[in-house]
Every structure is written in structure tokens, then in C-alpha cells.
TORGU-672199 format. One record per atom (N, C-alpha, C): residue in three letters; z, y, x. Coordinates in nm, 4 decimals, padded with zeros to 6 digits. Each point is the difference from the previous one (the first is absolute). Layout:
BEGIN
  resn         z         y         x
   ala         Z         Y         X
...
% end
This chain:
BEGIN
  resn         z         y         x
   glu  -00.3246  -01.2686   06.0703
   glu   00.1054   00.0541   00.0866
   glu  -00.0406   00.0383   00.1320
   ile  -00.1142  -00.0442   00.0530
   ile  -00.0703   00.0549   00.1298
   ile  -00.0312   00.1409  -00.0245
   asp  -00.0680   00.0202  -00.1339
   asp  -00.0593   00.1387  -00.0161
   asp   00.1116   00.0882  -00.0137
   gln   00.1209  -00.0430  -00.0285
   gln   00.1306   00.0959  -00.0200
   gln   00.0493   00.0301   00.1343
   thr  -00.0556  -00.0479   00.1155
   thr   00.0540   00.0147   00.1041
   thr  -00.0110   00.1803   00.0841
   pro   00.1514   00.0496  -00.0060
   pro  -00.0431   00.1535   00.0381
   pro  -00.0543   00.0003   00.1193
   asn  -00.0623   00.0985   00.0331
   asn  -00.0934   00.0418   00.1151
   asn  -00.0938  -00.0960   00.0694
   ala  -00.0277  -00.0825  -00.0894
   ala  -00.1138  -00.1104   00.0459
   ala  -00.1474   00.0751  -00.0254
   thr  -00.0844  -00.0251   00.0926
   thr  -00.1293   00.0458  -00.0210
   thr  -00.0649  -00.0958  -00.0970
   asp  -00.1241   00.0400  -00.0501
   asp  -00.0709  -00.1312  -00.0767
   asp  -00.0630  -00.0833   00.0868
   glu  -00.0121   00.0153   00.1391
   glu  -00.0503  -00.0942   00.0951
   glu   00.1367  -00.1035   00.0226
   glu   00.1173   00.0283   00.0189
   glu   00.1021  -00.0349   00.0135
   glu   00.0570  -00.1155  -00.1238
   lys  -00.0299   00.0645  -00.1171
   lys   00.0239  -00.0819  -00.1061
   lys  -00.0971  -00.1215  -00.0066
   ala  -00.1417   00.0379   00.0331
   ala  -00.1211  -00.1032  -00.0045
   ala   00.0388  -00.1098   00.0903
   ala   00.0527   00.0392   00.1019
   ala   00.0331  -00.1126   00.1372
   ala   00.1018  -00.0787  -00.0558
   ala   00.1205   00.0650  -00.0870
   ala   00.1107  -00.0988  -00.0343
   ala  -00.0659  -00.0881  -00.1270
   lys  -00.0846   00.0440  -00.0593
   lys  -00.0626  -00.0845  -00.1181
   lys  -00.0637  -00.1010   00.0722
   ala  -00.0604   00.0262   00.0691
   ala  -00.1076  -00.1182   00.0821
   ala   00.0946  -00.0979   00.0543
   lys   00.1294   00.0252   00.0565
   lys   00.1056  -00.0833   00.0419
   lys   00.0393  -00.0728  -00.0985
   val   00.0171   00.0617  -00.1174
   val   00.0351  -00.0708  -00.1270
   val  -00.0742  -00.1064  -00.0387
   asp  -00.1412   00.0277   00.0091
   asp  -00.1116  -00.0886  -00.0503
   asp   00.0182  -00.1095   00.0987
   glu   00.0012   00.0202   00.1283
   glu  -00.0063  -00.1113   00.1098
   glu   00.1453  -00.0960  -00.0386
   ala   00.1229   00.0699  -00.0287
   ala   00.1108  -00.0867  -00.0236
   ala  -00.0388  -00.0859  -00.1250
   val  -00.0493   00.0491  -00.1084
   val  -00.0327  -00.0641  -00.1202
   val  -00.1060  -00.1252   00.0389
   thr  -00.0935   00.0267   00.0832
   thr  -00.1007  -00.0998   00.0232
   thr   00.0766  -00.1394   00.0579
   thr   00.0809   00.0779   00.1279
   thr   00.0911  -00.1270   00.0951
   thr   00.0720  -00.0725  -00.0933
   ala   00.0761   00.0773  -00.1096
   ala   00.0837  -00.0869  -00.0940
   ala  -00.0656  -00.0902  -00.0901
   lys  -00.1028   00.0318  -00.0511
   lys  -00.0901  -00.0971  -00.0749
   lys  -00.0487  -00.0988   00.0845
   asn  -00.0440   00.0274   00.1099
   asn  -00.0387  -00.1015   00.0954
   asn   00.1227  -00.1301   00.0093
   ala   00.1282   00.0811   00.0332
   ala   00.0846  -00.0973   00.0318
   ala   00.0481  -00.0715  -00.1225
   ile  -00.0024   00.0488  -00.1265
   ile   00.0216  -00.0618  -00.1150
   ile  -00.0949  -00.1222  -00.0294
   asp  -00.1324   00.0434   00.0205
   asp  -00.1011  -00.1021  -00.0080
   asp   00.0149  -00.1258   00.1294
   gln   00.0594   00.0412   00.0942
   gln   00.0312  -00.1195   00.1112
   gln   00.1334  -00.0896  -00.0331
   ala   00.0833   00.0762  -00.0963
   ala   00.1180  -00.0826  -00.0280
   ala  -00.0238  -00.1372  -00.0769
   thr   00.0666  -00.1003   00.0577
   thr  -00.0026  -00.1218  -00.0674
   thr   00.0964  -00.0700  -00.1053
   asn   00.1049   00.1100  -00.0221
   asn   00.0924  -00.0258  -00.1037
   asn   00.0672   00.1256  -00.0497
   asn   00.0962  -00.0281  -00.0851
   asn   00.0600   00.1386  -00.0595
   asn   00.0678   00.0732   00.0990
   ala   00.0722  -00.0499   00.0714
   ala   00.0911   00.0609   00.1100
   ala  -00.0649   00.0964   00.0696
   gly  -00.1407  -00.0791   00.0437
   gly  -00.0861   00.0829   00.0836
   gly  -00.0749   00.1237  -00.0639
   val  -00.0323  -00.0114  -00.1232
   val  -00.0529   00.1127  -00.1029
   val   00.1207   00.1099  -00.0118
   asp   00.1078  -00.0562  -00.0094
   asp   00.1007   00.0838  -00.0302
   asp   00.0330   00.1012   00.1554
   thr  -00.0008  -00.0734   00.0896
   thr   00.0292   00.0658   00.1453
   thr  -00.1185   00.0728   00.0134
   ala  -00.1393  -00.0228  -00.0088
   ala  -00.1001   00.0761  -00.0058
   ala   00.0040   00.1378  -00.0625
   lys   00.0271  -00.0338  -00.1291
   lys   00.0212   00.1242  -00.1038
   lys   00.1067   00.1009   00.0737
   thr   00.1053  -00.0542   00.0179
   thr   00.0982   00.0737   00.0383
   thr  -00.0166   00.0889   00.1288
   asn  -00.0615  -00.0598   00.0889
   asn  -00.0559   00.0674   00.1287
   asn  -00.1144   00.0977  -00.0276
   gly  -00.1048  -00.0275  -00.0770
   gly  -00.0880   00.0765  -00.0476
   gly   00.0606   00.1140  -00.0680
   val   00.0772  -00.0073  -00.0946
   val   00.0909   00.1016  -00.0515
   val   00.0645   00.1038   00.0939
   asp   00.0693  -00.0775   00.0922
   asp   00.0785   00.0866   00.1009
   asp  -00.1078   00.0995   00.0750
   ser  -00.1155  -00.0744   00.0373
   ser  -00.0913   00.0612   00.0860
   ser  -00.0635   00.1160  -00.0623
   ile  -00.0381  -00.0173  -00.1299
   ile  -00.0471   00.1144  -00.0925
   ile   00.1040   00.1088  -00.0068
   asn   00.1198  -00.0165  -00.0241
   asn   00.1004   00.0810  -00.0093
   asn   00.0582   00.1015   00.1330
   asn  -00.0257  -00.0828   00.1047
   asn   00.0114   00.0667   00.1289
   asn  -00.0950   00.1217   00.0299
   val  -00.1391  -00.0383  -00.0442
   val  -00.0885   00.0971   00.0378
   val   00.0139   00.1446  -00.0477
   gln   00.0115   00.1112   00.0961
   gln   00.0308   00.1280  -00.0192
   gln  -00.0960   00.0698   00.0915
   pro  -00.0506   00.1202  -00.0585
   pro  -00.0905   00.0886   00.0555
   pro   00.0378   00.0373   00.1448
   thr  -00.0545   00.0040   00.0890
   thr   00.0438   00.0798   00.1316
   thr  -00.0264   00.1542  -00.0139
   val   00.1033   00.0573  -00.0404
   val  -00.0276   00.1536  -00.0184
   val   00.0204   00.0665   00.1345
   val  -00.1019   00.0538   00.0791
   val   00.0092   00.0707   00.1110
   val  -00.0852   00.1277   00.0162
   lys  -00.1105   00.0015  -00.0643
   lys  -00.1034   00.1255   00.0210
   lys   00.0671   00.1370  -00.0576
   lys   00.0631  -00.0111  -00.0967
   lys   00.0441   00.1446  -00.0485
   lys   00.1102   00.0531   00.0893
   glu   00.0861  -00.0965   00.0546
   glu   00.1016   00.0261   00.0875
   glu  -00.0565   00.0595   00.1574
   glu  -00.1009  -00.0821   00.0190
   glu  -00.0401   00.0592   00.1181
   glu  -00.0752   00.1299   00.0163
   ala  -00.0782   00.0218  -00.1471
   ala  -00.0574   00.1473   00.0017
   ala   00.1178   00.0975  -00.0137
   lys   00.0950  -00.0436  -00.0475
   lys   00.1114   00.1019  -00.0078
   lys   00.0970   00.0209   00.1355
   thr  -00.0126  -00.0995   00.0644
   thr   00.0717   00.0379   00.1377
   thr  -00.1190   00.0425   00.0815
   ala  -00.1452  -00.0017  -00.0193
   ala  -00.0974   00.0856   00.0996
   ala   00.0292   00.1402  -00.0589
   ile   00.0120   00.0248  -00.1173
   ile   00.0094   00.1426  -00.0636
   ile   00.1313   00.0584   00.0735
   glu   00.1143  -00.0811  -00.0014
   glu   00.1056   00.0815   00.0594
   glu   00.0132   00.0036   00.1589
   asn  -00.0791  -00.0775   00.0559
   asn  -00.0283   00.0156   00.1521
   asn  -00.0721   00.1241   00.0171
   ala  -00.1208   00.0202  -00.0913
   ala  -00.0904   00.1303   00.0342
   ala   00.0888   00.1038  -00.0296
   ala   00.0915   00.0030  -00.1101
   ala   00.0748   00.1105  -00.0419
   ala   00.0852   00.0356   00.1383
   arg   00.0659  -00.0819   00.0516
   arg   00.1204   00.0041   00.0979
   arg  -00.1019   00.0641   00.1204
   ala  -00.1154  -00.0238   00.0341
   ala  -00.0813   00.0383   00.1038
   ala  -00.0387   00.1439  -00.0364
   lys  -00.0455   00.0338  -00.1147
   lys  -00.0310   00.1147  -00.0277
   lys   00.1216   00.1131  -00.0150
   lys   00.1246  -00.0358  -00.0280
   lys   00.0938   00.0788   00.0099
   lys   00.0492   00.0328   00.1322
   ala  -00.0182  -00.0966   00.0868
   ala   00.0444   00.0074   00.1423
   ala  -00.0930   00.1027   00.0701
   glu  -00.1272  -00.0128  -00.0461
   glu  -00.1009   00.1035   00.0282
   glu   00.0329   00.1381  -00.0307
   ile   00.0392   00.0187  -00.1173
   ile   00.0269   00.1156  -00.0925
   ile   00.1243   00.0783   00.0824
   asp   00.0945  -00.0858   00.0535
   asp   00.1160   00.0665   00.0767
   asp  -00.0530   00.0447   00.1299
   gln  -00.1015  -00.0453   00.0423
   gln  -00.0594   00.0501   00.1325
   gln  -00.1078   00.1079  -00.0031
   thr  -00.0221   00.0501  -00.1267
   thr  -00.0674   00.1044  -00.0063
   thr   00.0347   00.1441   00.0477
   pro  -00.0700   00.0514   00.1095
   pro   00.0637   00.1220   00.0713
   pro  -00.0288   00.1071  -00.1248
   asn   00.0845   00.0951   00.0341
   asn  -00.0208   00.1310  -00.0913
   asn   00.0375  -00.0252  -00.1525
   ala   00.0450  -00.1173  -00.0181
   ala   00.0350  -00.0276  -00.1752
   ala   00.1313   00.0225  -00.0024
   thr   00.0253   00.0749  -00.1238
   thr   00.1474   00.0180  -00.0392
   thr   00.0614  -00.1155  -00.0330
   asp   00.1491  -00.0147   00.0003
   asp   00.0644  -00.1179  -00.0628
   asp  -00.0366   00.0006  -00.1458
   glu  -00.0175   00.1376  -00.0757
   glu  -00.0405  -00.0432  -00.1355
   glu  -00.1221  -00.0316  -00.0318
   glu  -00.0801   00.0309   00.1208
   glu  -00.1615  -00.0427  -00.0333
   glu  -00.0107  -00.1562   00.0261
   lys   00.0803  -00.0377   00.0963
   lys   00.0230  -00.1571   00.0344
   lys   00.0538  -00.0799  -00.1151
   val   00.1177   00.0604  -00.0718
   val   00.0635  -00.0654  -00.1031
   val  -00.1189  -00.0155  -00.1369
   ala  -00.0712   00.1104  -00.0043
   ala  -00.0906   00.0154  -00.1088
   ala  -00.1216  -00.1237   00.0190
   ala  -00.0650   00.0191   00.1276
   ala  -00.0900  -00.1158   00.0512
   ala   00.0488  -00.1427  -00.0222
   lys   00.1369  -00.0270   00.0201
   lys   00.0444  -00.1313   00.0003
   lys   00.0294  -00.0253  -00.1491
   ala   00.0340   00.0969  -00.0856
   ala  -00.0006  -00.0307  -00.1355
   ala  -00.1233  -00.0456  -00.0667
   lys  -00.1246   00.0692   00.0476
   lys  -00.1254  -00.0544  -00.0422
   lys  -00.0299  -00.1503   00.0544
   val   00.0579  -00.0133   00.1252
   val  -00.0243  -00.1674   00.0380
   val   00.0766  -00.0737  -00.0967
   asp   00.1090   00.0342  -00.0216
   asp   00.0946  -00.0908  -00.1056
   asp  -00.0760   00.0083  -00.1322
   glu  -00.0527   00.0862  -00.0461
   glu  -00.0859   00.0095  -00.1474
   glu  -00.1200  -00.0913   00.0310
   ala  -00.0690   00.0226   00.1094
   ala  -00.0953  -00.1134   00.0155
   ala   00.0365  -00.1430  -00.0030
   val   00.0920  -00.0338   00.0718
   val   00.0852  -00.1250  -00.0097
   val   00.0189  -00.0476  -00.1285
   asn   00.0802   00.0715  -00.0697
   asn   00.0228  -00.0552  -00.1413
   asn  -00.1302  -00.0294  -00.0767
   asn  -00.0872   00.1203   00.0067
   asn  -00.1397  -00.0482  -00.0951
   asn  -00.0524  -00.1252   00.0553
   ala  -00.0269  -00.0327   00.1296
   ala  -00.0466  -00.0977   00.0462
   ala   00.0442  -00.1351  -00.0333
   lys   00.1661   00.0005   00.0218
   lys   00.0546  -00.0927  -00.0588
   lys  -00.0142  -00.0509  -00.1721
   ala   00.0093   00.0969  -00.0462
   ala  -00.0328  -00.0218  -00.1644
   ala  -00.1093  -00.0203  -00.0084
   ser  -00.1094   00.0131   00.0442
   ser  -00.1520  -00.0295   00.0300
   ser   00.0038  -00.1682   00.0296
   ile   00.0760  -00.0554   00.0958
   ile   00.0236  -00.1220   00.0263
   ile   00.0462  -00.0867  -00.0997
   asp   00.1113   00.0400  -00.0527
   asp   00.0697  -00.0597  -00.1083
   asp  -00.0615  -00.0005  -00.1410
   gln  -00.1198   00.0473  -00.0356
   gln  -00.0606   00.0010  -00.1113
   gln  -00.0857  -00.1053  -00.0344
% end
């Protein structure tokens, strides 16, 4: 399930898997400490819930996309301020920026 998380990097998936391993260890310890059936059942339920609640923290790709979008906005503003450029030249330059943004985002999503 963790490996199927969209937009999660390998590192984000590995961190989530480490949290699962930690939850498994905690659950096993709680089961070992239980002194009766009810305690075992409670430890099992709590352990399963803890494991199921682990999700990768997906931030790296979105941060990269946001940085690209910010750079594109800045570049377009710079293009708009280019002296002696015609409107057509500005539109063409901005289209190249948009193309670069799309290519960069596609590379991030691979």
C-alpha cells in the first residue's frame, strides 16, 4: 500500500515503512507484556490500528512543483519588463517558459 502512494518519493516511502516497522515492534512488545486474553486483544487491535494509520508524508514533489511555478511567474514578469520586445515576442517567450514548466513537472512525476 505504501509503495502505491502517488507522488511519494522513494525516501518518503522508506520513512513510512520504517514507521510501520516501529509500530510492529511496539505492538509485539505490548502483546508480550499482556497478562490475559483481553490484554492481548487490546494490544493487537491497537497495533493493527497504528500500522494502518501510517501514511507516507508526501511533500517533496509538491515543493519542487511550487518552486518551478514561482520561478516561472518571476520569469514571465521579467519578460513583461523587457524593453523593445514586441507583444508577440513576449507571448512567444512566455510560451517557452510554459513549455519548460510542463517538461519540468513531467520529469518530477516520473
